[in-house]
Steps between C-alpha positions, in 0.01 A plus 500: 500500500608832350634491144790723398422767240763353263282191456160659437506509119663161457254333737198654326620405150598150610164445670308613189706278266467195723129563551439515124713190443323296765155620391575394143617158613194470724273557201673256268667244725321494837566180700811428291840448662634795299247738658586398855872502426491854360277611790749372757791661314309830486429496872867422567617795286266742676604380846867530405452857376298597807778363721769676297332840503390491864581815692577418865473790742818515707581784734809506723429715804812444709835486325847640556603786273803302382296197394491374140188294433437255216392681182310193375359160583717209393819308568846639571718369215809722530697642793847601390752780475513635145649790309210730405623676187187674370460768767712463811817363337591332825444174682154439641308216666245365255184336636265360237143377543348274234121505454314208348157527338352388832631803692324834532694725263472835673835670563545705816729787600770330715598800715421864568679756285496708184508368143810655344508295180262304279578337168358235271709268282371279222643152497447130464244276674723233649377292793510741795678255731811503278783725633550677166135610490593789732718654229339374177123495553252782462515689828453820695751645746397716795746660743364595842711729719444514875544810718839373619627479142474121461383404154346174384421386149174315439477321166177359357582228249267344243512123471438251219124557526493859624417752229421809702667677789301773678678746730309744720782723627697767317817700544478762774216328681509421873413137563454279802436150626131397453499665156466303178805532274347329197384174346652242264266278302580128526826327599763758591758619751603797716863576589628715784854645496590599856807662663767252606455578869133399490404213728310237301216333692399225252664191351504341157182305435292694752142579407425867557189719492499849354462785750522251785824298511806682631777467238779705652603765752703810421797539731557861608 
């Protein structure tokens, strides 16, 4: 299993701390219930972190140019028409994907195009599944413009436990499906704001996989 680069330091530090803790308990309390309890907890923490920072290799070879793929693993928690007032100042279809700590937290580029805007906003750390987290939480906003002029807004949102958002694209850069957009550490969410004439291919409550599940189709 490949580990994502965002987890390397945390995994090393966590392993060293847990190793020292368990070695100390082994020396002073071997065969005690406390030793075995802490050992089991330590193994559980390491397995959880390994699962969280896993880096699945996903390559889409055959896809239609108008396809929008899921930018993250998780559950679809919002599909609704909203007024997007930060950038477009018009109505858009919002599709939101909530990631738990059990999901891989890589974010993927949802469609081919050019990054025309990137910004970062400080904010709160509300639970990412709450509707107001899209406007109040710490977040990044990325606008991708396709060759036909269609623009979509991708928003990475920090959750109650997420303390770091990494973004790997920048303004002026060409981007495409199969490319990593970024990474959000621990529970978080990704929003898509799509044109109103976009055909949505998922339903509320659906489980989706980043760079694999078809989210929507642009209508020419």
